[in-house]
Short mmCIF file of the C-alpha atoms (twelve columns), coordinates in Angstrom:
data_MODEL
# 
_entry.id   MODEL 
# 
loop_
_atom_site.group_PDB 
_atom_site.id 
_atom_site.type_symbol 
_atom_site.label_atom_id 
_atom_site.label_alt_id 
_atom_site.label_comp_id 
_atom_site.label_asym_id 
_atom_site.label_seq_id 
_atom_site.Cartn_x 
_atom_site.Cartn_y 
_atom_site.Cartn_z 
_atom_site.pdbx_PDB_model_num 
ATOM 1   C CA . UNK A 1   -133.848 -160.211 191.138 1 
ATOM 2   C CA . UNK A 2   -133.257 -156.720 192.515 1 
ATOM 3   C CA . UNK A 3   -130.331 -155.507 194.646 1 
ATOM 4   C CA . UNK A 4   -130.182 -152.415 196.826 1 
ATOM 5   C CA . UNK A 5   -128.820 -151.184 200.138 1 
ATOM 6   C CA . UNK A 6   -130.414 -151.332 203.554 1 
ATOM 7   C CA . UNK A 7   -129.478 -148.722 206.158 1 
ATOM 8   C CA . UNK A 8   -129.622 -149.839 209.785 1 
ATOM 9   C CA . UNK A 9   -128.754 -148.436 213.195 1 
ATOM 10  C CA . UNK A 10  -126.998 -150.662 215.726 1 
ATOM 11  C CA . UNK A 11  -127.599 -150.551 219.463 1 
ATOM 12  C CA . UNK A 12  -124.495 -148.401 219.988 1 
ATOM 13  C CA . UNK A 13  -125.741 -145.765 217.536 1 
ATOM 14  C CA . UNK A 14  -123.610 -146.832 214.574 1 
ATOM 15  C CA . UNK A 15  -125.405 -146.359 211.246 1 
ATOM 16  C CA . UNK A 16  -124.346 -148.983 208.757 1 
ATOM 17  C CA . UNK A 17  -125.377 -150.454 205.453 1 
ATOM 18  C CA . UNK A 18  -126.198 -153.912 204.193 1 
ATOM 19  C CA . UNK A 19  -126.163 -155.056 200.578 1 
ATOM 20  C CA . UNK A 20  -129.611 -156.511 199.944 1 
ATOM 21  C CA . UNK A 21  -130.722 -158.967 197.262 1 
ATOM 22  C CA . UNK A 22  -134.462 -159.407 196.795 1 
ATOM 23  C CA . UNK A 23  -135.933 -162.792 195.830 1 
ATOM 24  C CA . UNK A 24  -138.217 -163.015 192.779 1 
ATOM 25  C CA . UNK A 25  -141.289 -163.399 194.979 1 
ATOM 26  C CA . UNK A 26  -142.314 -163.005 198.609 1 
ATOM 27  C CA . UNK A 27  -139.283 -164.008 200.723 1 
ATOM 28  C CA . UNK A 28  -139.389 -167.253 202.670 1 
ATOM 29  C CA . UNK A 29  -137.168 -165.701 205.355 1 
ATOM 30  C CA . UNK A 30  -134.074 -163.489 205.575 1 
ATOM 31  C CA . UNK A 31  -130.493 -164.755 205.384 1 
ATOM 32  C CA . UNK A 32  -127.732 -162.563 206.804 1 
ATOM 33  C CA . UNK A 33  -124.493 -163.297 204.936 1 
ATOM 34  C CA . UNK A 34  -121.409 -162.519 207.013 1 
ATOM 35  C CA . UNK A 35  -118.319 -161.594 205.059 1 
ATOM 36  C CA . UNK A 36  -114.818 -163.014 205.157 1 
ATOM 37  C CA . UNK A 37  -111.948 -160.654 206.008 1 
ATOM 38  C CA . UNK A 38  -112.304 -159.263 202.486 1 
ATOM 39  C CA . UNK A 39  -115.472 -157.212 202.964 1 
ATOM 40  C CA . UNK A 40  -118.706 -157.342 201.008 1 
ATOM 41  C CA . UNK A 41  -116.850 -158.044 197.793 1 
ATOM 42  C CA . UNK A 42  -118.074 -159.656 194.537 1 
ATOM 43  C CA . UNK A 43  -117.948 -163.149 196.051 1 
ATOM 44  C CA . UNK A 44  -120.078 -162.228 199.061 1 
ATOM 45  C CA . UNK A 45  -122.550 -160.421 196.819 1 
ATOM 46  C CA . UNK A 46  -122.737 -163.531 194.611 1 
ATOM 47  C CA . UNK A 47  -123.445 -165.699 197.671 1 
ATOM 48  C CA . UNK A 48  -126.142 -163.246 198.767 1 
ATOM 49  C CA . UNK A 49  -127.726 -163.338 195.310 1 
ATOM 50  C CA . UNK A 50  -127.668 -167.122 195.490 1 
ATOM 51  C CA . UNK A 51  -129.786 -167.097 198.628 1 
ATOM 52  C CA . UNK A 52  -132.147 -164.612 196.990 1 
ATOM 53  C CA . UNK A 53  -132.495 -166.943 193.993 1 
ATOM 54  C CA . UNK A 54  -133.460 -169.673 196.467 1 
ATOM 55  C CA . UNK A 55  -136.296 -167.497 197.771 1 
ATOM 56  C CA . UNK A 56  -134.671 -165.681 200.689 1 
ATOM 57  C CA . UNK A 57  -134.104 -162.004 201.283 1 
ATOM 58  C CA . UNK A 58  -130.311 -161.823 201.217 1 
ATOM 59  C CA . UNK A 59  -128.662 -159.268 203.507 1 
ATOM 60  C CA . UNK A 60  -124.886 -158.761 203.649 1 
ATOM 61  C CA . UNK A 61  -123.996 -156.127 206.274 1 
ATOM 62  C CA . UNK A 62  -120.990 -153.998 205.348 1 
ATOM 63  C CA . UNK A 63  -119.201 -154.663 208.620 1 
ATOM 64  C CA . UNK A 64  -116.053 -152.768 207.615 1 
ATOM 65  C CA . UNK A 65  -118.087 -149.539 207.479 1 
ATOM 66  C CA . UNK A 66  -117.192 -149.093 211.148 1 
ATOM 67  C CA . UNK A 67  -113.460 -148.887 210.435 1 
ATOM 68  C CA . UNK A 68  -112.947 -148.323 206.693 1 
ATOM 69  C CA . UNK A 69  -116.137 -147.621 204.775 1 
ATOM 70  C CA . UNK A 70  -116.423 -149.008 201.267 1 
ATOM 71  C CA . UNK A 71  -113.601 -151.529 201.635 1 
ATOM 72  C CA . UNK A 72  -113.687 -154.475 199.229 1 
ATOM 73  C CA . UNK A 73  -110.643 -156.695 198.911 1 
ATOM 74  C CA . UNK A 74  -109.404 -159.438 196.624 1 
ATOM 75  C CA . UNK A 75  -107.491 -162.535 197.678 1 
ATOM 76  C CA . UNK A 76  -103.794 -161.786 197.188 1 
ATOM 77  C CA . UNK A 77  -101.273 -161.501 200.028 1 
ATOM 78  C CA . UNK A 78  -101.697 -157.736 200.371 1 
ATOM 79  C CA . UNK A 79  -105.470 -158.143 200.649 1 
ATOM 80  C CA . UNK A 80  -105.093 -160.841 203.310 1 
ATOM 81  C CA . UNK A 81  -102.800 -158.575 205.319 1 
ATOM 82  C CA . UNK A 82  -105.173 -155.622 205.018 1 
ATOM 83  C CA . UNK A 83  -108.210 -157.744 205.859 1 
ATOM 84  C CA . UNK A 84  -106.547 -159.047 209.003 1 
ATOM 85  C CA . UNK A 85  -105.757 -155.494 210.070 1 
ATOM 86  C CA . UNK A 86  -109.369 -154.436 209.582 1 
ATOM 87  C CA . UNK A 87  -110.970 -157.320 211.476 1 
ATOM 88  C CA . UNK A 88  -108.517 -156.719 214.324 1 
ATOM 89  C CA . UNK A 89  -109.707 -153.093 214.453 1 
ATOM 90  C CA . UNK A 90  -113.364 -154.055 214.099 1 
ATOM 91  C CA . UNK A 91  -113.610 -156.926 216.564 1 
ATOM 92  C CA . UNK A 92  -116.318 -159.559 216.735 1 
ATOM 93  C CA . UNK A 93  -118.423 -157.730 219.327 1 
ATOM 94  C CA . UNK A 94  -118.979 -154.795 216.975 1 
ATOM 95  C CA . UNK A 95  -119.755 -157.162 214.109 1 
ATOM 96  C CA . UNK A 96  -122.369 -158.898 216.245 1 
ATOM 97  C CA . UNK A 97  -124.019 -155.577 217.059 1 
ATOM 98  C CA . UNK A 98  -124.472 -154.988 213.338 1 
ATOM 99  C CA . UNK A 99  -125.718 -158.521 212.724 1 
ATOM 100 C CA . UNK A 100 -128.221 -158.090 215.564 1 
ATOM 101 C CA . UNK A 101 -129.457 -154.804 214.078 1 
ATOM 102 C CA . UNK A 102 -129.978 -156.335 210.628 1 
ATOM 103 C CA . UNK A 103 -131.726 -159.336 212.191 1 
ATOM 104 C CA . UNK A 104 -134.077 -157.047 214.105 1 
ATOM 105 C CA . UNK A 105 -134.875 -155.119 210.936 1 
ATOM 106 C CA . UNK A 106 -135.783 -158.399 209.216 1 
ATOM 107 C CA . UNK A 107 -137.929 -159.487 212.140 1 
ATOM 108 C CA . UNK A 108 -139.733 -156.159 211.963 1 
ATOM 109 C CA . UNK A 109 -140.679 -157.117 208.394 1 
ATOM 110 C CA . UNK A 110 -142.221 -160.315 209.752 1 
ATOM 111 C CA . UNK A 111 -139.395 -162.540 208.509 1 
ATOM 112 C CA . UNK A 112 -137.591 -165.415 210.152 1 
ATOM 113 C CA . UNK A 113 -133.825 -164.965 210.177 1 
ATOM 114 C CA . UNK A 114 -130.806 -167.192 209.622 1 
ATOM 115 C CA . UNK A 115 -127.105 -166.331 209.484 1 
ATOM 116 C CA . UNK A 116 -124.483 -167.794 207.134 1 
ATOM 117 C CA . UNK A 117 -120.848 -166.748 207.549 1 
ATOM 118 C CA . UNK A 118 -117.513 -167.555 205.954 1 
ATOM 119 C CA . UNK A 119 -114.047 -167.825 207.558 1 
ATOM 120 C CA . UNK A 120 -113.874 -164.876 210.012 1 
ATOM 121 C CA . UNK A 121 -117.571 -164.453 209.290 1 
ATOM 122 C CA . UNK A 122 -118.034 -168.139 210.069 1 
ATOM 123 C CA . UNK A 123 -116.895 -167.487 213.610 1 
ATOM 124 C CA . UNK A 124 -119.234 -164.471 213.741 1 
ATOM 125 C CA . UNK A 125 -122.065 -166.767 212.589 1 
ATOM 126 C CA . UNK A 126 -121.220 -169.232 215.362 1 
ATOM 127 C CA . UNK A 127 -121.444 -166.388 217.880 1 
ATOM 128 C CA . UNK A 128 -124.768 -165.313 216.361 1 
ATOM 129 C CA . UNK A 129 -126.065 -168.720 217.442 1 
ATOM 130 C CA . UNK A 130 -124.485 -168.639 220.918 1 
ATOM 131 C CA . UNK A 131 -125.104 -164.970 221.760 1 
ATOM 132 C CA . UNK A 132 -127.989 -163.791 219.590 1 
ATOM 133 C CA . UNK A 133 -130.040 -166.988 219.423 1 
ATOM 134 C CA . UNK A 134 -130.050 -167.011 215.616 1 
ATOM 135 C CA . UNK A 135 -129.933 -170.210 213.546 1 
ATOM 136 C CA . UNK A 136 -126.510 -170.128 211.934 1 
ATOM 137 C CA . UNK A 137 -124.286 -171.880 209.412 1 
ATOM 138 C CA . UNK A 138 -120.521 -171.400 209.780 1 
ATOM 139 C CA . UNK A 139 -118.264 -172.190 206.850 1 
ATOM 140 C CA . UNK A 140 -114.666 -172.883 207.920 1 
ATOM 141 C CA . UNK A 141 -114.819 -170.547 210.918 1 
ATOM 142 C CA . UNK A 142 -111.148 -169.842 211.434 1 
ATOM 143 C CA . UNK A 143 -111.331 -168.123 214.824 1 
ATOM 144 C CA . UNK A 144 -113.787 -170.292 216.704 1 
ATOM 145 C CA . UNK A 145 -111.453 -172.139 219.058 1 
ATOM 146 C CA . UNK A 146 -111.619 -169.363 221.628 1 
ATOM 147 C CA . UNK A 147 -115.372 -169.843 222.001 1 
ATOM 148 C CA . UNK A 148 -115.688 -173.564 222.719 1 
ATOM 149 C CA . UNK A 149 -117.151 -172.739 226.131 1 
ATOM 150 C CA . UNK A 150 -120.164 -170.978 224.603 1 
ATOM 151 C CA . UNK A 151 -123.425 -172.826 224.134 1 
ATOM 152 C CA . UNK A 152 -125.586 -172.387 221.037 1 
ATOM 153 C CA . UNK A 153 -129.012 -170.913 221.748 1 
ATOM 154 C CA . UNK A 154 -130.253 -171.854 218.267 1 
ATOM 155 C CA . UNK A 155 -129.567 -174.565 215.678 1 
ATOM 156 C CA . UNK A 156 -126.019 -174.582 214.307 1 
ATOM 157 C CA . UNK A 157 -124.336 -176.128 211.258 1 
ATOM 158 C CA . UNK A 158 -120.566 -176.205 210.688 1 
ATOM 159 C CA . UNK A 159 -118.744 -176.858 207.392 1 
ATOM 160 C CA . UNK A 160 -115.028 -177.728 207.285 1 
ATOM 161 C CA . UNK A 161 -112.500 -178.709 204.634 1 
ATOM 162 C CA . UNK A 162 -110.412 -181.729 205.537 1 
ATOM 163 C CA . UNK A 163 -107.404 -180.186 203.762 1 
ATOM 164 C CA . UNK A 164 -107.778 -176.792 205.457 1 
ATOM 165 C CA . UNK A 165 -104.284 -175.609 206.405 1 
ATOM 166 C CA . UNK A 166 -105.759 -173.036 208.798 1 
ATOM 167 C CA . UNK A 167 -108.114 -175.374 210.706 1 
ATOM 168 C CA . UNK A 168 -106.411 -178.649 211.666 1 
ATOM 169 C CA . UNK A 169 -108.373 -181.857 212.187 1 
ATOM 170 C CA . UNK A 170 -107.874 -181.559 215.946 1 
ATOM 171 C CA . UNK A 171 -109.737 -178.235 215.957 1 
ATOM 172 C CA . UNK A 172 -112.627 -179.750 214.022 1 
ATOM 173 C CA . UNK A 173 -112.792 -182.657 216.462 1 
ATOM 174 C CA . UNK A 174 -112.826 -180.326 219.443 1 
ATOM 175 C CA . UNK A 175 -115.628 -178.275 217.930 1 
ATOM 176 C CA . UNK A 176 -117.630 -181.457 217.326 1 
ATOM 177 C CA . UNK A 177 -117.309 -182.226 221.027 1 
ATOM 178 C CA . UNK A 178 -117.959 -178.688 222.247 1 
ATOM 179 C CA . UNK A 179 -121.008 -178.129 220.027 1 
ATOM 180 C CA . UNK A 180 -122.454 -181.607 220.405 1 
ATOM 181 C CA . UNK A 181 -125.869 -180.707 218.982 1 
ATOM 182 C CA . UNK A 182 -124.493 -178.958 215.898 1 
ATOM 183 C CA . UNK A 183 -124.641 -180.523 212.449 1 
ATOM 184 C CA . UNK A 184 -120.982 -180.852 211.411 1 
ATOM 185 C CA . UNK A 185 -119.895 -181.680 207.867 1 
ATOM 186 C CA . UNK A 186 -116.421 -182.241 206.439 1 
ATOM 187 C CA . UNK A 187 -115.365 -182.116 202.799 1 
ATOM 188 C CA . UNK A 188 -112.331 -183.307 200.850 1 
ATOM 189 C CA . UNK A 189 -111.319 -179.696 200.256 1 
ATOM 190 C CA . UNK A 190 -109.182 -176.860 201.584 1 
ATOM 191 C CA . UNK A 191 -109.917 -173.521 203.198 1 
ATOM 192 C CA . UNK A 192 -112.312 -171.270 201.298 1 
ATOM 193 C CA . UNK A 193 -113.687 -174.130 199.213 1 
ATOM 194 C CA . UNK A 194 -116.944 -172.251 198.621 1 
ATOM 195 C CA . UNK A 195 -115.278 -169.289 196.892 1 
ATOM 196 C CA . UNK A 196 -114.687 -169.530 193.146 1 
ATOM 197 C CA . UNK A 197 -112.077 -166.761 193.369 1 
ATOM 198 C CA . UNK A 198 -109.801 -168.740 195.691 1 
ATOM 199 C CA . UNK A 199 -107.257 -171.442 194.867 1 
ATOM 200 C CA . UNK A 200 -109.006 -173.938 197.143 1 
ATOM 201 C CA . UNK A 201 -112.369 -173.595 195.398 1 
ATOM 202 C CA . UNK A 202 -113.985 -177.026 195.107 1 
ATOM 203 C CA . UNK A 203 -117.227 -176.951 193.096 1 
ATOM 204 C CA . UNK A 204 -118.430 -180.374 194.239 1 
ATOM 205 C CA . UNK A 205 -117.916 -179.555 197.928 1 
ATOM 206 C CA . UNK A 206 -119.415 -176.094 197.491 1 
ATOM 207 C CA . UNK A 207 -122.539 -177.514 195.849 1 
ATOM 208 C CA . UNK A 208 -123.034 -180.141 198.546 1 
ATOM 209 C CA . UNK A 209 -122.462 -177.642 201.362 1 
ATOM 210 C CA . UNK A 210 -124.895 -175.211 199.778 1 
ATOM 211 C CA . UNK A 211 -127.541 -177.936 199.494 1 
ATOM 212 C CA . UNK A 212 -127.118 -178.768 203.168 1 
ATOM 213 C CA . UNK A 213 -127.215 -175.083 204.086 1 
ATOM 214 C CA . UNK A 214 -130.459 -174.514 202.188 1 
ATOM 215 C CA . UNK A 215 -132.003 -177.545 203.873 1 
ATOM 216 C CA . UNK A 216 -130.911 -176.182 207.267 1 
ATOM 217 C CA . UNK A 217 -132.405 -172.752 206.516 1 
ATOM 218 C CA . UNK A 218 -135.685 -174.287 205.357 1 
ATOM 219 C CA . UNK A 219 -135.933 -176.220 208.620 1 
ATOM 220 C CA . UNK A 220 -134.893 -173.481 211.027 1 
ATOM 221 C CA . UNK A 221 -135.905 -170.066 209.675 1 
ATOM 222 C CA . UNK A 222 -139.634 -170.793 209.229 1 
ATOM 223 C CA . UNK A 223 -139.015 -170.683 205.495 1 
ATOM 224 C CA . UNK A 224 -140.397 -173.106 202.934 1 
# 
């Protein structure tokens, strides 16, 4: 499996980069991996490589390039504080412009496109479905409650941890109602259960969610 960088230009003229993982053979489709508040760090690169190993072209846009190029953060309190500052500066609209640019690049290669995002990136993935018409999987989207009025224009899957201190059960229930056609799954886990570098990592939940995500991508990105 090879990894390299893709350079793209967004509609507003911003030139950004995406970390790209090539599958071992012709890609089934492209998967855009949307970062948490910690940037395209080792965890996000590992997730992107995982999709490549499953036969997809993995693309992780470096969304922080707009505000602080090259930023990669860990998971301690200082990193959380810094990550929150950066996503506040960046904003979801700018992130979506970059996601749209990477998606268009993939389409130009003749590939179907899906989006998978985590935490803050989970909300960005949700908006990729409502605003960009891209099939999307949102893992524990922590900022989605402000968008319950939006309607998905493409298939949508949502993953939540039942012990997530940041996303109460009421918020999950309201998202189930608002996005009635979405596939919604809950796990006996906390926030960030997919990330092996976080205290709430739950291997069993992560494996099951990944299996469901791959099934979703196979059904909705013209892959497989």
